[in-house]
C-alpha positions in Angstrom: 0.0 0.0 0.0 1.4 3.4 -1.0 2.0 6.0 1.6 0.1 9.3 1.6 1.8 12.5 0.7 1.6 13.9 4.2 3.0 10.7 5.8 5.9 10.7 3.2 6.9 14.3 4.0 6.5 13.9 7.8 8.7 10.8 7.8 11.3 12.3 5.6 11.4 15.6 7.5 11.9 13.7 10.8 14.7 11.6 9.3 16.5 14.6 7.9 16.2 16.5 11.2 17.6 13.5 13.1 20.4 13.1 10.5 21.3 16.7 11.0 21.6 16.3 14.8 23.7 13.1 14.4 26.0 14.7 11.8 26.5 17.8 13.9 28.1 15.7 16.7 31.6 14.3 16.5 31.6 10.6 15.6 32.7 9.4 19.0 30.1 11.5 20.8 27.3 10.2 18.4 28.3 6.6 19.1 28.4 7.2 22.8 24.9 8.7 22.7 23.7 5.6 20.8 25.1 3.4 23.5 23.5 5.4 26.2 20.1 5.5 24.5 20.3 1.7 24.0 20.9 1.2 27.7 18.1 3.5 28.7 15.6 2.1 26.1 16.1 -1.5 27.3 16.8 -1.3 31.0 14.6 1.7 31.9 11.9 1.9 29.2 11.7 -1.9 28.7 11.8 -1.7 24.9 10.7 -5.2 23.6 12.2 -6.6 26.8 10.1 -9.6 27.5 10.1 -11.0 23.9 13.8 -10.3 23.4 14.9 -11.9 26.7 12.7 -14.9 25.8 14.5 -15.3 22.5 18.0 -15.1 24.1 17.2 -17.5 26.9 15.6 -20.0 24.5 18.9 -20.2 22.7 21.1 -19.9 25.8 19.1 -21.6 28.6 22.2 -21.9 30.7 22.7 -18.1 31.2 21.0 -16.0 33.9 18.5 -13.3 33.2 21.1 -10.7 34.1 23.5 -12.2 31.5 20.7 -12.3 28.9 19.9 -8.6 29.7 23.5 -7.7 29.0 23.3 -9.5 25.6 20.1 -7.7 24.7 21.5 -4.2 25.7 24.6 -4.8 23.6 22.5 -5.9 20.7 20.3 -2.8 20.9 23.3 -0.5 21.2 24.9 -2.1 18.2 21.7 -1.5 16.1 21.6 2.1 17.2 25.2 2.6 16.4 24.7 1.0 13.0 21.9 3.6 12.4 24.2 6.4 13.4 26.8 5.2 10.9 24.1 4.8 8.2 23.3 8.5 8.7 26.9 9.5 8.5 27.9 7.1 5.7 28.5 9.7 2.9 31.3 11.2 5.1 33.2 7.9 5.3 36.1 8.2 2.9 39.2 6.0 2.5 41.1 7.9 5.2 38.2 7.3 7.7 38.2 3.6 6.8 42.0 3.5 7.5 41.4 4.8 11.0 38.3 2.8 11.9 38.6 -0.5 10.0 41.3 -2.9 11.2 43.4 -4.2 8.3 40.7 -3.2 5.8 43.1 -3.2 2.8 44.4 -6.7 3.7 40.8 -8.1 3.7 40.0 -6.3 0.5 43.0 -7.9 -1.2 41.9 -11.3 0.1 38.5 -11.0 -1.4 40.0 -9.5 -4.6 42.1 -12.6 -5.1 38.9 -14.6 -5.2 37.3 -12.2 -7.6 40.3 -12.4 -9.8 39.8 -16.1 -10.3 37.3 -14.9 -12.9 33.9 -16.1 -11.7 33.1 -13.5 -9.1 32.4 -14.1 -5.4 29.3 -14.3 -3.2 29.8 -12.7 0.2 27.3 -13.7 2.9 27.3 -11.4 5.9 24.7 -12.0 8.7 22.7 -9.5 10.7 25.6 -9.2 13.2 27.9 -6.3 14.0 27.6 -3.6 11.4 26.9 -5.5 8.2 26.7 -2.2 6.2 30.3 -1.3 7.3 31.5 -4.6 5.8 30.2 -3.5 2.4 31.1 0.2 2.8 34.7 -0.5 3.7 35.4 -3.1 1.0 33.8 -0.8 -1.6 36.0 2.1 -0.4 39.1 0.0 -0.8 38.1 -0.8 -4.4 36.3 -4.1 -4.4 33.7 -4.2 -7.2 30.8 -4.7 -4.9 27.1 -4.9 -5.6 24.0 -6.0 -3.6 20.2 -6.1 -3.8 17.7 -4.3 -1.6 13.9 -3.9 -1.5 12.5 -0.5 -2.4 11.2 1.6 0.6 7.5 2.4 0.6 8.4 6.1 1.1 10.0 7.2 -2.2 11.9 10.0 -0.5 13.3 7.6 2.1 14.2 5.2 -0.8 16.2 8.0 -2.5 18.0 8.8 0.8 18.9 5.1 1.2 20.4 5.0 -2.3 22.6 8.0 -1.4 23.8 6.3 1.8 24.9 3.1 -0.1 27.7 5.2 -1.6 30.1 3.2 -3.8 28.0 0.0 -3.6 25.8 -0.7 -6.7 22.4 -1.7 -5.3 19.9 -3.6 -7.5 16.2 -3.5 -7.0 15.3 -6.8 -5.4 11.8 -6.8 -7.0 12.8 -5.8 -10.5 12.0 -8.3 -13.2 15.6 -8.6 -14.6 17.5 -8.5 -11.3 18.4 -12.2 -11.4 19.9 -11.7 -14.9 21.9 -8.7 -13.7 23.3 -10.6 -10.8 24.5 -13.4 -13.1 26.0 -10.9 -15.5 27.9 -9.1 -12.8 29.3 -12.3 -11.2 30.4 -13.4 -14.7 32.1 -10.1 -15.1 34.1 -10.6 -11.9 31.9 -8.7 -9.4 31.5 -9.3 -5.7 27.9 -9.9 -4.7 27.2 -9.0 -1.0 24.1 -10.6 0.4 22.5 -10.9 3.8 21.3 -14.5 4.0 17.5 -14.4 4.1 16.8 -16.0 7.4 13.2 -15.0 7.6 11.6 -16.3 4.4 7.8 -16.6 4.8 7.3 -19.8 2.8 9.0 -23.2 3.2 12.5 -23.4 1.7 15.6 -24.9 3.4 15.2 -26.2 6.9 18.5 -25.7 8.7 19.6 -26.3 12.2 20.1 -22.9 13.9 20.0 -21.7 17.5 18.9 -25.1 18.7 15.8 -25.0 16.5 14.9 -25.2 12.9 15.3 -22.1 10.7 13.5 -21.7 7.4 16.2 -20.2 5.2 16.4 -19.1 1.5 18.8 -21.0 -0.7 19.0 -18.2 -3.3 22.4 -16.8 -2.2 24.0 -20.2 -2.5 22.2 -20.9 -5.8 23.8 -17.8 -7.3 27.2 -19.2 -6.4 26.4 -22.7 -7.7 25.2 -21.3 -11.1 28.2 -19.0 -11.5 30.7 -21.6 -10.1 32.1 -19.0 -7.8 33.2 -19.3 -4.1 31.1 -18.2 -1.1 32.7 -16.1 1.6 31.0 -16.2 5.0 32.0 -13.2 7.1 31.1 -10.8 9.8 32.0 -7.2 10.6 32.6 -7.0 14.4 33.0 -4.0 16.7 36.1 -4.1 18.8 37.2 -1.1 20.9 35.4 1.4 18.8 36.8 0.0 15.5 35.6 -2.6 13.0 37.2 -5.9 12.3 36.3 -8.0 9.2 36.0 -11.6 10.4 36.5 -14.0 7.4 34.8 -17.1 8.8 35.2 -19.4 5.8 35.4 -19.8 2.1 33.1 -22.4 0.6 33.2 -23.7 -2.9 30.4 -25.4 -4.9 31.0 -28.9 -6.2 31.3 -28.4 -9.9 30.4 -32.1 -10.5 27.1 -31.8 -8.6 24.3 -33.0 -10.9 21.5 -31.4 -8.9 22.2 -27.7 -8.5 19.4 -27.1 -6.1 20.6 -29.9 -3.8 24.1 -28.4 -3.9 22.7 -25.0 -3.0 20.8 -26.5 -0.1 23.9 -28.2 1.2 25.9 -25.0 1.0 23.1 -23.1 2.7 23.1 -25.5 5.6 26.8 -25.3 5.9 26.6 -21.4 6.0 24.0 -21.6 8.8 26.2 -24.0 10.8 29.1 -21.6 10.6 26.9 -18.6 11.5 25.5 -20.5 14.5 29.0 -21.2 15.8 30.1 -17.6 15.4 27.0 -16.0 16.9 27.3 -18.1 20.0 30.8 -16.7 20.5 29.5 -13.1 20.4 25.8 -13.1 21.0 25.6 -9.4 21.7 26.5 -8.7 18.1 23.4 -10.5 16.8 20.2 -8.6 15.9 17.8 -10.2 18.5 15.1 -7.5 17.8 14.0 -8.7 14.4 10.3 -8.2 13.7 10.1 -11.7 12.3 12.0 -14.1 14.5 14.2 -16.5 12.6 12.8 -19.6 14.4 9.1 -18.7 13.8 7.4 -21.2 11.5 6.9 -20.2 7.9 3.5 -19.1 6.7 1.5 -21.7 4.7 1.5 -21.2 1.0 
């Protein structure tokens, strides 16, 4: 359903006002404010407290409520800090990346070596840490990066998001020829950054995750299978006010696999197993506040 003109303008005015406030502050002060607001929102105002603690303790039944609260607070602070960085994204140049991303050039060169094999690379980054920073930094260092995203219902907000993506080419997820464009860019030696769709509404791949069964899209892995390119599973972690690119694994499709979908399903489950292991190491980096929880059953067709 399209938004009304008044709603569009009010939302956009509120966003630009908040952006102006955030950008008027030094980066360190804005990040400190985000951490403070996250602490107050969860501990004092009780923002989604009951549901979020229930999710965390269902995955980690051995931890206390106090420990679960600490995980939830860190998660909310991380999301707010990611929002601050999204608002400031056009100001992030190569020099800023050198100061705030640890060994960014080294990780770019590592990914570039995979791209240079000639078939492109699919980079899967979960909703953990600042997944946008993983893309922004690699693009600033020169990686030929592209991604897909859904259009926002508010056209002015959609235009704003396009500006914030910066050097990343973003394809419209719902455009009829997007799948063709993804294939063409991979064949041309591009790097396709994708957030594994962990919340698909209809049955797809059932994968073990967080001690339950997640319904996961196999589309990211299928792109790699069809292109014959590697899959990089990675995170962008926050450490001491800086960002660290955690290269978890490089997976390669079996070129002899007769059933492409079965191979994509196998790779999808392997990605989920790797992510489960990494999230358990740093649960505060995970986005526990998702509107559609990953372990909720899919809707019927």
